[in-house]
Each structure stands twice: as structure tokens, then as C-alpha cells.
C-alpha positions in Angstrom: 16.0 45.0 19.9 14.3 42.5 22.3 13.5 42.8 26.0 12.0 39.3 26.2 14.4 38.4 29.4 12.2 39.4 32.3 15.1 39.2 34.5 17.3 41.8 33.0 17.6 45.5 33.6 18.3 47.5 30.4 19.9 50.4 30.1 19.5 52.2 26.8 21.7 55.1 25.5 21.6 56.8 22.1 25.3 57.4 20.8 25.4 60.0 17.8 27.6 58.8 15.0 27.7 61.5 12.4 24.1 62.3 11.6 22.6 59.0 12.9 22.6 57.5 16.1 23.2 54.1 17.5 21.5 52.7 20.0 23.2 50.6 22.7 22.0 48.3 25.1 23.5 47.2 28.3 22.2 44.2 29.7 22.6 43.4 33.4 21.2 40.2 34.4 19.4 40.2 38.0 21.3 37.3 39.7 19.4 34.5 41.8 19.2 35.7 45.4 21.7 33.0 47.4 20.5 31.8 50.8 23.3 32.9 52.6 22.4 31.6 56.1 22.1 28.1 54.3 25.5 28.3 52.8 27.0 29.3 56.1 25.3 26.7 57.9 26.5 24.1 55.0 30.2 25.6 55.8 30.2 25.3 59.2 28.7 21.6 59.1 32.4 20.8 58.2 33.5 21.7 61.3 35.3 18.3 62.6 35.0 19.2 66.2 31.4 19.5 66.5 29.4 17.6 69.0 26.0 17.8 67.4 24.4 18.8 64.4 24.8 22.4 63.9 21.7 24.3 63.5 20.7 27.8 62.5 19.5 30.2 65.4 18.8 27.2 67.6 20.2 25.8 70.9 18.6 23.3 72.8 19.4 22.9 76.8 21.2 19.2 75.8 24.8 19.4 76.5 26.5 19.2 73.1 24.0 21.3 71.3 25.7 23.7 68.8 24.5 26.4 66.5 25.6 29.5 64.1 23.9 32.8 64.5 24.1 35.5 62.2 24.7 38.6 64.0 24.0 41.4 61.7 23.5 39.7 58.3 25.6 41.3 55.6 26.9 45.0 55.9 28.6 46.9 53.3 32.0 48.1 54.5 33.1 50.2 51.2 31.1 50.7 47.7 32.8 51.0 44.7 31.7 53.3 41.7 31.6 50.1 39.2 29.2 48.5 41.6 31.5 46.2 43.6 31.2 46.3 47.4 33.4 44.7 50.3 30.9 43.0 52.7 31.2 42.2 56.2 29.0 39.2 57.5 29.2 38.5 61.3 27.9 35.6 63.1 28.5 33.5 66.5 29.3 30.1 67.1 27.4 28.9 70.5 27.3 25.6 72.2 26.0 24.2 75.1 28.4 21.9 77.6 27.8 20.4 81.1 29.8 22.5 83.3 31.3 21.8 87.1 31.2 23.5 90.2 34.7 21.4 91.2 38.2 21.5 90.0 37.5 18.6 88.2 39.1 20.0 84.7 35.5 19.5 82.9 35.4 23.5 82.6 38.9 23.7 81.0 38.1 21.1 78.4 35.3 22.9 77.5 37.0 25.8 77.1 39.6 23.7 74.9 37.2 22.3 72.7 35.8 25.8 71.6 39.4 26.8 70.9 39.7 23.8 68.7 36.2 25.6 66.8 38.7 28.7 66.7 41.7 26.9 65.1 39.3 25.3 62.5 38.2 28.9 61.3 41.9 29.9 61.3 42.8 26.8 59.1 39.7 27.6 56.9 41.4 30.8 56.3 44.4 29.4 55.4 43.1 26.6 53.3 40.7 29.0 51.5 37.9 27.2 52.5 34.4 29.3 52.9 30.9 29.3 52.8 30.1 29.6 49.2 27.8 32.7 48.7 27.4 32.0 44.9 28.4 33.5 41.9 29.5 37.3 42.1 30.9 36.8 45.6 35.0 36.5 45.6 38.0 37.6 47.8 36.9 36.2 51.1 38.7 36.8 54.2 37.7 34.7 57.6 38.2 36.3 61.0 37.8 35.1 64.6 36.9 38.1 66.4 37.8 37.3 69.7 41.1 35.5 71.5 39.0 32.9 73.7 35.7 31.9 73.7 33.4 33.2 76.4 30.7 32.0 78.8 27.7 33.6 77.9 25.0 32.0 80.3 25.2 29.6 82.9 22.1 27.5 83.5 20.5 26.0 86.7 20.9 22.4 85.3 24.4 23.0 85.6 25.3 23.6 81.8 26.5 26.9 80.1 26.3 28.5 76.6 29.8 29.3 75.3 30.2 31.0 72.3 32.7 33.1 69.8 31.9 35.5 67.2 33.7 35.6 63.9 33.3 37.4 60.5 33.8 36.9 56.9 34.7 39.7 54.9 34.1 39.0 50.9 33.9 41.2 47.6 30.3 41.3 45.9 29.3 42.3 42.4 
């Protein structure tokens, strides 16, 4: 029996057969770690309603700047005896827009733009278009966590940060 693979865990048990023992080896390969934030960013870049290149955890003060921010990373929701886990990955989409102090409709246009982002999330769920978290992840479900975008902050330069949360639920080996 060889234990040459440095990326393997070996569980060995001895099973009696008559008067002799048979050595059984179960080899579990360690899967390479996937950069889930990078995969989330690649997936989010497919959004046809983006107003700028989407960034991870960064918004400039410029109108149109957009970002995706992981909130809690991945949280295990349920663990099964076979090692499978149901996980939850929460994130927020944010965008900076110019705002108006008048009734010219700009603020309503901003809300509509972000509702299109939310519609895109729902379209991704219907079309099963998810971030690729790699081998060993399956059974994805994408959810909007609010029924409308929110104004998170208003700045002195008459811009505002709008946002809405989303969630990806999936199974992982």
C-alpha cells in the first residue's frame, strides 16, 4: 500500500476475514480551495445592467460605481452524516448614483435601475446561472433578500449609495 499522494487523507481499518485481516484503505483527496469571492465577482460581471466595472468590496464616490460585497461568507445551514453540507453565502450589491433634490424623476430612475439588477438575480435563478464554486458544489438556489433596493447613505456631493442583499444556497461535499 502506498501513501505517496500528499493531497490525500488515509483512513485505514482492518477487517477480519476468517483468521486473517484485510487492510482496507479509503482515500479522500483534498479538493483544491476555490476562491469563491473571485467566482462571485466573475458571475456578477455578467449583469447586463452594470453601469461600470463591478468590483469586490470597493465603491468609488463616482456615480455609476458598483460593487459586490460578501456579507457573512459561507455559513453551514445543515450538516449531513456523509459530510455533505448545505451552505449559505450572503452578499450585497451596491451602486453609487447621482441623486436629485427635485422631483425630476432621477431618484425614481435610480430605483428602477437597481430593480433591474434584482430582476437579473431572479432570471439567473430561473436559468440556473450561478457562480461556479467548483467541483463538489451543486444544487444552487439564488434569492433576493429584499423586495426593493434601499438607500444606504447619502453624500454631500449629491450622490447616494443604493444596495440590496442576495443569498446563494448550495450543497457542498
